[in-house]
C-alpha positions in Angstrom: 107.4 106.1 95.8 108.2 109.8 96.1 107.6 111.1 99.6 107.1 107.6 101.1 109.8 106.6 103.6 109.7 102.9 104.3 111.7 101.2 107.1 115.1 99.8 105.8 113.7 96.3 106.3 111.0 96.8 103.6 111.4 97.2 99.8 108.5 97.4 97.3 109.3 96.6 93.7 106.7 98.4 91.7 105.6 96.4 88.7 103.3 97.2 85.8 99.6 96.3 85.8 100.1 92.8 84.5 102.1 91.7 87.6 101.3 92.8 91.1 103.9 94.6 93.1 106.5 92.6 94.9 107.1 93.5 98.6 110.2 92.2 100.2 110.8 92.2 103.9 114.4 91.7 105.2 115.6 90.4 108.6 119.3 89.8 108.6 120.1 87.3 105.9 116.5 86.2 105.6 113.7 87.6 103.6 109.9 87.3 103.0 108.1 88.1 99.8 104.5 89.3 99.5 102.9 88.4 96.1 104.7 87.1 93.1 103.3 88.4 89.8 101.8 87.0 86.6 103.0 83.8 85.1 104.3 85.3 81.8 106.6 87.5 83.9 108.2 84.6 85.8 111.7 85.1 84.4 111.6 88.8 85.0 110.2 88.3 88.5 112.9 85.8 89.5 115.6 88.1 88.1 114.2 91.2 90.0 114.0 89.2 93.2 117.5 87.7 92.9 118.9 91.2 92.5 117.0 92.7 95.4 117.8 89.8 97.7 121.5 90.3 97.1 122.4 86.9 98.5 119.8 86.8 101.3 117.7 83.6 101.7 114.0 83.9 100.6 112.3 81.9 103.3 108.6 82.5 102.6 106.2 83.9 100.0 102.9 85.3 101.3 99.9 86.0 99.1 97.3 88.7 99.7 94.7 86.9 97.5 94.3 84.3 94.8 94.2 86.3 91.5 96.5 85.4 88.7 98.6 88.6 88.8 99.5 87.8 92.5 100.0 84.1 92.5 101.0 83.4 88.9 104.8 83.3 89.6 104.5 81.4 93.0 105.7 78.1 91.5 108.6 79.8 89.6 109.7 81.7 92.8 109.5 78.5 94.9 111.6 76.6 92.4 114.2 79.4 92.2 114.6 80.1 95.9 113.1 77.1 97.7 110.8 79.2 99.8 107.7 78.1 101.7 104.3 79.5 100.5 101.6 80.9 102.8 98.1 81.6 101.3 94.9 83.1 102.8 93.0 80.3 104.5 89.9 80.9 102.3 91.8 80.1 99.1 93.5 76.9 100.3 90.9 74.5 98.9 90.9 76.1 95.5 94.7 75.9 95.5 94.8 72.4 96.8 92.3 71.2 94.1 93.7 73.6 91.6 90.2 74.7 90.8 90.6 77.1 87.8 87.0 78.3 88.0 87.3 79.2 91.7 90.6 80.9 91.0 89.0 82.9 88.2 91.5 81.6 85.7 89.0 79.9 83.3 86.4 82.5 84.2 88.6 85.5 83.1 90.8 83.7 80.5 93.9 84.1 82.6 96.8 81.8 83.5 98.8 80.7 86.5 101.2 77.8 87.1 99.9 75.3 89.7 101.8 75.3 93.1 101.4 73.8 96.5 101.1 75.8 99.7 102.8 75.1 103.0 100.6 77.0 105.4 97.7 79.3 105.6 97.0 82.7 107.2 93.7 83.7 108.8 92.2 87.0 110.0 93.2 87.7 113.5 96.6 86.1 113.2 99.9 88.0 113.7 103.3 87.2 112.2 106.7 88.8 112.0 108.1 90.1 108.7 111.0 92.5 108.2 111.5 93.0 111.9 107.9 94.2 112.3 104.8 92.5 113.6 101.9 92.4 111.2 98.2 91.8 111.8 96.2 89.7 109.4 92.9 91.4 108.5 90.1 90.2 106.3 89.4 92.3 103.1 86.6 90.7 101.1 85.2 92.4 98.0 87.6 92.2 95.1 88.4 88.7 96.3 86.1 87.3 99.0 89.0 85.6 100.7 91.5 88.4 100.4 93.7 89.6 103.3 95.6 92.8 104.1 98.5 93.1 106.4 98.8 95.9 108.9 101.7 97.1 111.1 100.4 99.5 113.8 103.9 100.4 115.1 104.9 102.0 111.8 101.3 102.5 110.7 101.9 100.6 107.4 99.2 98.8 105.4 100.0 96.2 102.7 96.6 96.5 101.0 96.8 94.1 98.0 93.9 95.1 95.7 91.5 96.2 98.5 92.8 99.8 98.3 94.8 101.6 95.6 95.7 105.2 95.3 92.7 105.6 93.0 90.2 102.9 93.8 90.3 99.1 94.3 90.3 95.9 92.2 87.5 94.6 90.0 84.4 93.4 91.9 84.3 90.0 90.2 81.8 88.4 92.5 79.3 91.2 92.1 79.6 91.2 88.3 79.3 87.4 88.2 76.4 87.4 90.7 78.0 84.9 93.1 78.3 87.1 96.2 77.4 90.6 97.4 80.7 92.2 96.5 79.4 95.7 96.9 78.5 95.2 100.5 81.7 93.3 101.2 83.8 96.1 99.7 82.0 98.8 101.7 82.7 96.8 104.9 86.3 96.4 104.0 86.8 100.1 103.2 85.1 101.0 106.5 87.4 98.6 108.4 90.5 99.9 106.7 89.4 103.5 107.4 89.4 102.7 111.1 93.1 102.0 111.0 95.8 104.6 111.7 97.8 104.5 108.4 100.8 106.6 107.4 101.7 104.7 104.2 100.0 102.2 102.0 101.9 99.5 99.9 99.2 98.6 97.3 99.1 95.6 95.0 99.4 98.0 92.0 100.8 101.5 91.6 103.3 103.4 93.8 103.3 103.3 97.6 101.4 106.4 98.9 100.8 108.4 102.0 97.5 110.1 101.0 95.5 107.6 102.9 92.4 109.7 103.6 92.2 110.9 100.0 92.6 107.4 98.6 89.7 106.2 100.9 87.5 109.0 99.7 88.2 108.1 96.1 87.5 104.4 96.8 84.2 105.2 98.5 83.3 107.5 95.6 84.0 104.7 93.1 82.0 102.3 95.2 79.0 104.6 95.3 79.1 105.0 91.5 79.0 101.2 91.2 76.2 100.9 93.7 74.2 103.4 91.7 75.0 102.0 88.3 75.7 98.3 87.8 76.4 98.8 84.1 79.3 101.1 85.0 80.7 98.4 87.2 80.4 95.8 84.5 82.0 98.0 81.9 84.9 98.7 84.3 85.4 94.9 84.7 85.3 94.2 81.0 87.6 97.1 80.2 90.2 96.2 82.9 90.3 92.5 82.1 90.6 93.0 78.3 93.4 95.6 79.0 95.1 92.9 81.1 94.8 90.5 78.3 96.3 92.9 75.8 99.2 93.7 78.1 100.1 90.0 77.9 99.2 89.2 74.3 100.0 92.7 72.9 97.6 92.3 70.0 94.2 90.9 69.2 92.2 90.7 66.0 89.3 93.1 66.0 87.3 90.6 64.0 87.8 88.0 66.7 86.7 90.3 69.5 83.0 89.6 69.5 83.5 85.9 69.7 86.1 86.2 72.4 83.8 88.4 74.5 81.0 85.9 74.1 83.2 82.9 74.9 84.9 84.1 78.1 82.5 83.5 81.1 83.3 86.8 82.8 82.5 89.0 79.8 79.5 87.0 78.8 78.0 87.1 82.3 78.8 90.8 82.8 77.1 91.6 79.5 74.1 89.4 80.1 73.5 90.7 83.7 74.1 94.4 83.2 74.5 95.5 79.6 72.3 93.4 77.3 74.4 94.1 74.1 75.0 91.9 71.2 78.6 90.5 71.0 79.2 92.8 68.0 77.9 95.9 69.9 79.9 95.0 73.0 83.0 94.7 70.9 82.4 98.0 69.1 82.0 99.8 72.4 85.1 98.2 73.9 87.4 98.9 70.9 86.3 102.6 70.9 86.6 102.8 74.7 90.1 101.4 74.8 91.3 103.7 72.1 89.7 106.7 73.8 91.3 105.8 77.1 94.7 105.6 75.4 95.5 102.0 76.4 95.2 100.5 72.9 95.3 101.6 69.3 93.9 100.2 66.1 96.6 98.9 63.8 95.4 97.3 60.6 92.9 94.6 61.5 94.1 94.4 65.1 93.9 96.1 68.5 97.4 96.7 69.9 98.3 97.6 73.5 100.1 100.9 73.9 
């Protein structure tokens, strides 16, 4: 977070790409957390929070959206600290029913521990966190029910996966063909662009101040996806398989074609945009991940770097 000066009441714990960043807001002896992390990091997340809280009471956990790397540790954090959980209103039914398809868990072969929420947040609401008032804004695209949180006084944006320093999260609904994720993402970026922002606290990566440049990069990526659906599909497959390797560390190359054909996200992305055989898709992916420097071939397996 070089060059980013946050109020003393805010702390962002930057995580790797398997777990979303944890943002803590302090007010006296009380604290609020935004997003928890991936389920396999539960022990690490609780330990990091316990250290950062330094005896403060964690009263509430707020989610930006419903994906596994943001909600996976909700149950563990609630057990450890006894906090309430607030979720975006649009994801409440999926959480209440624990619908693993709607939460993209089954769809993307990911995991999260079931939890119960205590309240919801809706666009247009305001709440106090870390001695600051935050506006709740809709941010559909990466997740059609996603929210971002904006403080106009200090010009701060908690952006989840709606805006990163170099892009935004996977457009799952567009790849799966369930919603117009491209149009939703464009509307979200345009709405974010109308805000006065000095610093962004994203769901992944370091906090940053280069707001205009980040928006320009995001719009550039969006245009590329609008012009080339295959590029968008390859991005989704690459990112999610990288996510899987970060958790499992290794996968048999021989098993890769079957895995890509079995997982609904990869099968649908390939069917709708690429039209490759499972073997050809696996060959492309293994070469692509090695070329990108995120994995290496080791014997008969692909290993995360």
